[in-house]
TORKOL-4160 file (C-alpha; in steps of 0.2 Angstrom, whole numbers, padded with zeros to 4 digits, m for minus):
104
<pt num="1" X="m0500" Y="0136" Z="0038"/>
<pt num="2" X="m0504" Y="0153" Z="0045"/>
<pt num="3" X="m0516" Y="0158" Z="0032"/>
<pt num="4" X="m0529" Y="0146" Z="0038"/>
<pt num="5" X="m0532" Y="0159" Z="0052"/>
<pt num="6" X="m0537" Y="0173" Z="0039"/>
<pt num="7" X="m0554" Y="0180" Z="0039"/>
<pt num="8" X="m0563" Y="0187" Z="0024"/>
<pt num="9" X="m0570" Y="0205" Z="0021"/>
<pt num="10" X="m0555" Y="0216" Z="0023"/>
<pt num="11" X="m0556" Y="0231" Z="0010"/>
<pt num="12" X="m0541" Y="0239" Z="0003"/>
<pt num="13" X="m0545" Y="0257" Z="0000"/>
<pt num="14" X="m0536" Y="0270" Z="m0010"/>
<pt num="15" X="m0538" Y="0289" Z="m0011"/>
<pt num="16" X="m0543" Y="0295" Z="m0029"/>
<pt num="17" X="m0543" Y="0313" Z="m0034"/>
<pt num="18" X="m0554" Y="0320" Z="m0047"/>
<pt num="19" X="m0559" Y="0336" Z="m0054"/>
<pt num="20" X="m0577" Y="0341" Z="m0049"/>
<pt num="21" X="m0589" Y="0348" Z="m0061"/>
<pt num="22" X="m0586" Y="0366" Z="m0053"/>
<pt num="23" X="m0568" Y="0364" Z="m0057"/>
<pt num="24" X="m0563" Y="0360" Z="m0039"/>
<pt num="25" X="m0554" Y="0344" Z="m0033"/>
<pt num="26" X="m0564" Y="0330" Z="m0026"/>
<pt num="27" X="m0556" Y="0317" Z="m0015"/>
<pt num="28" X="m0564" Y="0300" Z="m0012"/>
<pt num="29" X="m0558" Y="0283" Z="m0004"/>
<pt num="30" X="m0562" Y="0269" Z="m0016"/>
<pt num="31" X="m0561" Y="0250" Z="m0013"/>
<pt num="32" X="m0548" Y="0243" Z="m0025"/>
<pt num="33" X="m0548" Y="0225" Z="m0018"/>
<pt num="34" X="m0556" Y="0214" Z="m0004"/>
<pt num="35" X="m0544" Y="0202" Z="0004"/>
<pt num="36" X="m0543" Y="0189" Z="0017"/>
<pt num="37" X="m0531" Y="0193" Z="0032"/>
<pt num="38" X="m0528" Y="0193" Z="0050"/>
<pt num="39" X="m0526" Y="0208" Z="0061"/>
<pt num="40" X="m0515" Y="0208" Z="0076"/>
<pt num="41" X="m0514" Y="0223" Z="0089"/>
<pt num="42" X="m0497" Y="0229" Z="0094"/>
<pt num="43" X="m0491" Y="0236" Z="0110"/>
<pt num="44" X="m0494" Y="0254" Z="0112"/>
<pt num="45" X="m0476" Y="0259" Z="0112"/>
<pt num="46" X="m0471" Y="0248" Z="0097"/>
<pt num="47" X="m0459" Y="0257" Z="0085"/>
<pt num="48" X="m0449" Y="0252" Z="0070"/>
<pt num="49" X="m0433" Y="0263" Z="0067"/>
<pt num="50" X="m0425" Y="0265" Z="0050"/>
<pt num="51" X="m0410" Y="0275" Z="0046"/>
<pt num="52" X="m0420" Y="0291" Z="0043"/>
<pt num="53" X="m0436" Y="0290" Z="0053"/>
<pt num="54" X="m0446" Y="0281" Z="0066"/>
<pt num="55" X="m0463" Y="0274" Z="0061"/>
<pt num="56" X="m0476" Y="0271" Z="0074"/>
<pt num="57" X="m0489" Y="0258" Z="0071"/>
<pt num="58" X="m0504" Y="0251" Z="0082"/>
<pt num="59" X="m0508" Y="0235" Z="0072"/>
<pt num="60" X="m0500" Y="0223" Z="0060"/>
<pt num="61" X="m0510" Y="0215" Z="0046"/>
<pt num="62" X="m0506" Y="0199" Z="0037"/>
<pt num="63" X="m0512" Y="0194" Z="0020"/>
<pt num="64" X="m0507" Y="0185" Z="0004"/>
<pt num="65" X="m0496" Y="0197" Z="m0007"/>
<pt num="66" X="m0507" Y="0210" Z="m0016"/>
<pt num="67" X="m0506" Y="0228" Z="m0021"/>
<pt num="68" X="m0506" Y="0237" Z="m0005"/>
<pt num="69" X="m0497" Y="0254" Z="m0004"/>
<pt num="70" X="m0491" Y="0266" Z="0009"/>
<pt num="71" X="m0505" Y="0278" Z="0012"/>
<pt num="72" X="m0519" Y="0266" Z="0007"/>
<pt num="73" X="m0532" Y="0261" Z="0020"/>
<pt num="74" X="m0538" Y="0244" Z="0026"/>
<pt num="75" X="m0556" Y="0243" Z="0032"/>
<pt num="76" X="m0567" Y="0230" Z="0039"/>
<pt num="77" X="m0585" Y="0235" Z="0046"/>
<pt num="78" X="m0582" Y="0251" Z="0056"/>
<pt num="79" X="m0563" Y="0249" Z="0059"/>
<pt num="80" X="m0551" Y="0258" Z="0048"/>
<pt num="81" X="m0532" Y="0258" Z="0047"/>
<pt num="82" X="m0519" Y="0268" Z="0037"/>
<pt num="83" X="m0505" Y="0258" Z="0029"/>
<pt num="84" X="m0488" Y="0264" Z="0036"/>
<pt num="85" X="m0478" Y="0250" Z="0028"/>
<pt num="86" X="m0481" Y="0234" Z="0017"/>
<pt num="87" X="m0468" Y="0220" Z="0014"/>
<pt num="88" X="m0468" Y="0203" Z="0006"/>
<pt num="89" X="m0461" Y="0193" Z="0021"/>
<pt num="90" X="m0445" Y="0184" Z="0015"/>
<pt num="91" X="m0449" Y="0189" Z="m0003"/>
<pt num="92" X="m0456" Y="0172" Z="m0006"/>
<pt num="93" X="m0474" Y="0178" Z="m0012"/>
<pt num="94" X="m0483" Y="0169" Z="0002"/>
<pt num="95" X="m0486" Y="0181" Z="0015"/>
<pt num="96" X="m0487" Y="0200" Z="0016"/>
<pt num="97" X="m0485" Y="0210" Z="0032"/>
<pt num="98" X="m0493" Y="0227" Z="0033"/>
<pt num="99" X="m0490" Y="0239" Z="0048"/>
<pt num="100" X="m0505" Y="0250" Z="0052"/>
<pt num="101" X="m0511" Y="0265" Z="0063"/>
<pt num="102" X="m0529" Y="0267" Z="0068"/>
<pt num="103" X="m0539" Y="0280" Z="0058"/>
<pt num="104" X="m0550" Y="0290" Z="0070"/>
């Protein structure tokens, strides 16, 4: 099965917003879960078109289904990616496909 090629240590990070002690807003990326997965680079011109928008992504990440949301970030070591879409492939609860762009 495809999941035997997964590597551990991929952090799912989510932006949290809190009120600071001085009354300002503080934003911070926090790890919500660490998963196993496989990253695959896509061609530079890869596009996915829907009826309303065109989503560009640079990488595709595969993992077991988990709570990954659009806008989250996936990080391993010094590489970080923003989640552009996340779907349970074939809706069978076995494999999640996540489209990403590199965060620079």
